[in-house]
Every structure is written in C-alpha cells, then in structure tokens.
N, C-alpha and C positions, 0 to 999 in steps of 0.2 A: 655798720660795716667800716666807717671811718676810724673807729677806735679799736677795731679788732686787730689790725696789723701793728699799731704801736704797743698794744698789749702783748702780742706775740714777741715783739722785739725784746721786751723786758723778760719774758718767760723763756726765751730761747736758750739761756744758759743752763737750763735744767735744774736750777736751784729753787728752793722754796721762797715764795714771796707772799707776805701777808696781804689780806684784803685792804688793810689800812695803807700799807706801803704802795700797793698798786693804785689805790684811789688817789693818794697824794701825787704820784708820778703822772697820772693821767688827768688830774683835776676833776675828779668825780667822786660821788659817794660810794659806800660799800655795796649798796643795792644795785647801783648801775654797773659796778665792777662785776658783780655776780652775774648780771644779765649778759654782759659781754663774754664772760668766761663760759657761760652756758651755750652761747651762740657758736663757740669754737667747735662744738660737736657737729655742726653742719659741715665742717671741713674735715671731719673724721680725725680730729686731733685728740690723742689720748692724754687726758689731764688728770692728775692726782690731786685730791684735796685731803689734807690731814689737819684735824682740829689742833689748834695751838701752834701749827707751823705755817699753814697757808696753802698755796697752790704751786704746783710745778708740772712741767711736761714730763711724760713718762721717760723721755730721753732728750738730751739737747738737740737743737736743730740749727744748722747753719743756713741762715736766710741769704738769698742772693743780693749782692750789692753792686749797683751800677758802676761806681767809681772803682771798686775793688776789681771787677772784671776788666774794665778798661785798662787799669794800671798793670794788670797781669799780662795783658796781650803784648806781643812784640810791637815795637813802634810802627812797623810797616803794616801789620794787620789792623792796628788801631786807627791808623791814618786812612785805611781803605774804607772803614765803616762810615756810612752816612747817618747812622742812628742806631742807638741801642735802647730798647725799652724793656722794663721789667714790670710785669703785672702780678698783683697778688692773686687775683681770681679772674679768669677769662673763659670764654666758651672754648676757643681753640686758637692757638698761636698761628696755625696755618691759615685759618679762616680770616683772622684779623689782618694778616699781611696780604692775603689775596684781595681783600677789600681795599687796602691801601694801594696795592698795585694797580687796580682798576681806576683809582683816582689819580694816578700819575706819580706815585711816590718814587723817589730815586732808588737806584740800585744799592745793594750792600746794606740793607737795613736788617737788624736782628731784633726779634721779639722773644723774650723768655717769660715764663710764668711759674709761680709757685704752685698753682693748681689750675687744672682745666676742668670745666664742667662737662665739656663735650669733646674730649680729645679723640682724634681719629687716626686710624691706621688705614692700610690699603684695603680696597674692595669694601669700603663702608664700615669696617669693623671699628668698635670702640677701642680707645686706648686709655686704660685705667690710669688716672692722674691724681693721686692723693697729694695733699698739701705738703710742701717742703721736703718731699721724699726723694725725688728724682730730677732729671733734666728734661724739660719740655722746651724745645728750641726750634725756632723757624728763622730762615734767612731768605730774604728777597734778593734775587739777582736778575739783572736785565742783560740778555744776550743779544748781540748783533747777529748771531747765527739763527737760522730758522729752526723750527721744531724738529724737522727731520734730521738735522745735524746733531741733535742732542741725545741720540740713542747712546746708551752706556753711561749717561750722567748719574743715574741712580747707583750703578755699581761703583762709580768713582767716589761718590759720597760714602758708600760703604767702606771703601778703602781708607778714606779720610777718618771716619769714625774709629776704625780699627787702629789707625796710627795714634789717635788720641788715647785709646785704651792701652796701647803699648807704652805710651808716655806715662800713663798712670800706674804701670807695673803689671798689667794683665797681658801675658804673651801667648795664651792658649785659647783665645777666642777665635771663632771661625765665621766665614761669610756664607750665608745661604741665599742663593739666587732667588729673587732679584734684590731684596731689600732688608734682609734680616741679619743680625749679628747674634750668634749663639755661643753659649758657654756650656760645655758638657751636655749638648743637645737640648738646652733650654734657652728660651728667648731672653736675651739681655738688652737688645736695642732693635728699633725698627725705623725705617725711613719712608717718608711719604713725599712724593713730588707732585706738585700741582702747577698747571701752566695757564697763562692767559696771553692772548695776542694772536696775530695772524700766523697760520700754519706755514706760509711761504715767506714770512718776513720776520723782523725782530720780535722777540717774545720775552715775557717775564716768567720766571719760575720761582715758586716758593718751595724751599727745601725744608721739610720738617724732620726733626730727629727726636725720638723719645728714647731715653736711656735710663734704665732702672739703676738707681744708686743705693737706696735704702728702702726697698719696698716692704711695707708692713705685711706680715704673714696673713693678716686677716682679710686682705683684699681678695675678692672673688675674680679670678682670671681663668678663662676657659682653655688654657693651654699651659704646658710646662714653662716656667719662667725662672730667671735667675736675676740677682742684682750684684752690682760691682763690689759692694762692701763684703758680701758673703764670699765672692770669688777671691778677693784679696785678703780676706780675714783681717781687715783693719778699716778704720774710718777713712772716708774720702772727702776732700774739700769740694763741694759743689761749685764754688766760685772758680777754683783753679781748673776744674774739669770743664766748666762752661767756656772759659777762656781758651783752653786747649782745643776744644771742639771747633770753636769759631775760627781759630788760627788755621787748623788743618783743613777745614772745609773751604775756607777762602783760598788757601794755597792750592788745593786740589782743583778748584774751579778754574783758577787762573792758568794752571798747567793744562787742564782739559781744553780750555779755549785755544791754546797754542797747538796742542798735539793730539787732541781727541782721546779716545779710549786706549789707543795703542800704548801710551806712556804708562798705563796702569795694568795692562793685561797680565804681565808676569807677576806682579804683586797680588792681583786678584787670584790668579791660579794657585799661588802658594797657600792661600787660606780658603780655597773653594771646598766646602764641605760635601758637595754633591759629586765632585769629579771621581769617577770610578766606582760610584756607589749606586745601589738600586734605589730608584726614585719613582714616585707617582706624580704625574702632572695633571692637575684638574683644570679643564678648559672651560671657557664661558658657556659652551653649549651643554654643560653638565657631563661631558664625556671625560674619561680618565685614560691617560696614556701611561703605560708602565715601561720602564727601560733602565738603561745605565747612563748616568750623567757623564758627558764627555767634555766638560768645560764650557766655554763660551766662545763665540766667533769674534771677529774684529769689531762688530757693532755692539757687542755685549749680549747678543741673543743666546739663549740656552741651547746647547747641543745635547740631544738625547738619542741614544742608540737603542733600537728595538730590532725585531727579527727582519724588518724591511730596510734596515740601514740607519744612517744618522740623519736626524731631522733638526731644523732650526726653529726655535720658538722665541719670537721677540718679546721684549718686556711689554706687559699689558695686563689684562684682567685674567691672569692665570695664577695658579697657586701650586707651588712645589712642595712635596712632602718627602722627607727622607725615610726610607724604609728601614725597619730594624735589621 
C-alpha cells in the first residue's frame, strides 16, 4: 500500500514507463514493481502494459494535492480552514470526520479522498467512488445554532455546489430537492448531511459532497448519472474544482448562519427542477404521494400540491422522483 501511491504519481502523466525506470525511481526490483502494478487493479485502475515500452495508465489522472488546493483557495477561505486532509484510500470521508467530531475536532476541517471503499449517499445508499475519478469531499462545521435552526442547510449546500459548477463553466445543472444536482435529468452530484450534538444546543454537522468528474463508464450505478467532463466536453482540474467547492460551501455556510435559508430561497427557486412538475414522493412508511412540485417554504420543506391542496414535507427520510 505504501508504494502504490508513489507509483501512481509516476504513472499519472499517462506516458509509458519501463519496469526498470519504475524500479529505479521507487528503489525496488522489477518483480516488486510488477507486484505493485498488479495491486492497482484493486483500485479499478486501468493499466496498459506493452512489451518494449512498459506501463502506462489508460488515461492521465490529476491526483489531489494539499498545497495546490490551499494555494488555489482565496485567502479568506484558506484562513478559515482548521485542517485539510487528503487520503488515498478511506472507507468514507463523512464517517472519518464524524468520528473526529465526536472526539472534539475543531470546526472547518476538510477531508478529501482519492477513493472511498464505502462511500455513502442518503438513506444508506452506496456512493460509487473509484480512484482518482471524482470529488469525494466532507467538511466539518460546528454551529452555535441548535439542530432545529439548521433546516434548509442541505438546500444551501446544493446552491453552493451549483455555484462551483457555474464557476467551472456548467450553467445548465439543476437542483432536485433535497440533495441532488442533476444534468440532463442524470445525477451529477449528491449531498449527505450528518449531525452530532444536542438537539437543543450547539451541534456539529459533517457536510459530504460527491461530485462526478470523470466517472469510468464501466462503473455499475443503479440510476442515470452524468459527469462534469462529459457535460463540459473538456478536461476538468480536480484540484481547482475541490478548491472552488470548499470556497463556495464555506461562504454559503457563513451566509446561512447570518440570514438562514431566506438568503438562498430565490437562487434555489431559479434552479429547482421539481417546481411546476409532476413528482412522486416516497415516504418512510412506504407510501407514495403524487402531485405537482410547488417549490419550498421558508424552512426548505418541499411544497407538493395534490387534489387536497398544498402540503409541506420537511427534509428527512423521504425520496423525490421527477416524473417523465
């Protein structure tokens, strides 16, 4: 494991490297190099071997860099962070920061990973997290507000992610209540909020964002999905994108602490994919409610109109489906 990442740093350029050259760079014999190259298959990394040329990745990969991300952040955002960690392989960035939060870690810590073994979405779903392909980012934030005052936070983070996408050049993504960003009705990004602390007192929230950047077509995903490079039809710098996400999420949280969801309601409405559309809402008791989306209320709860009128559905263990 220790040599796998230095090996990838050499191969990241997508060029051929001979076994001899790799062994010399890593201080090991060719048989040991072959063993580590073979181990890359555990990370689903597509490696080409050509006799007489050596080894190369199927396509170059931009690995995440701690200093590069920090130096890309605006000074105010960089100064706000209490820590930035990048892991090559982790079970879940959210789980990692939740454990740190319970141990008293300070606010404004960020964890990024090249790969997640057990990435998670809402309602216990898996989040497919191949190595070096996408953004897997979690941010720990400590609020002096109580949990009841944080309604709408997930929608605010959605607005922040959409702002980062706009900055990257994608202007036609949309927001699906409560936590998804879609492009052409396919899932581009998802948000997972997890909380620890007293319901009536200060609490810590871990905000997780998974954003598809260059998802391999071979990945088995049980819903329509999109990635940013396909949407933009050009390569995307994951380091610049990670910095943009961190900046926009921090700024949105700080704005939310001052003004609540009200400061984001109009922007959310501009990108709300369910407003005025036929939707199906799946409830925790297995019941399904069909109706027309009518936006969200001041707390961020979904407004859904059926033959009995307009009803409010708060953020929780519910799932919204857009109808054809």
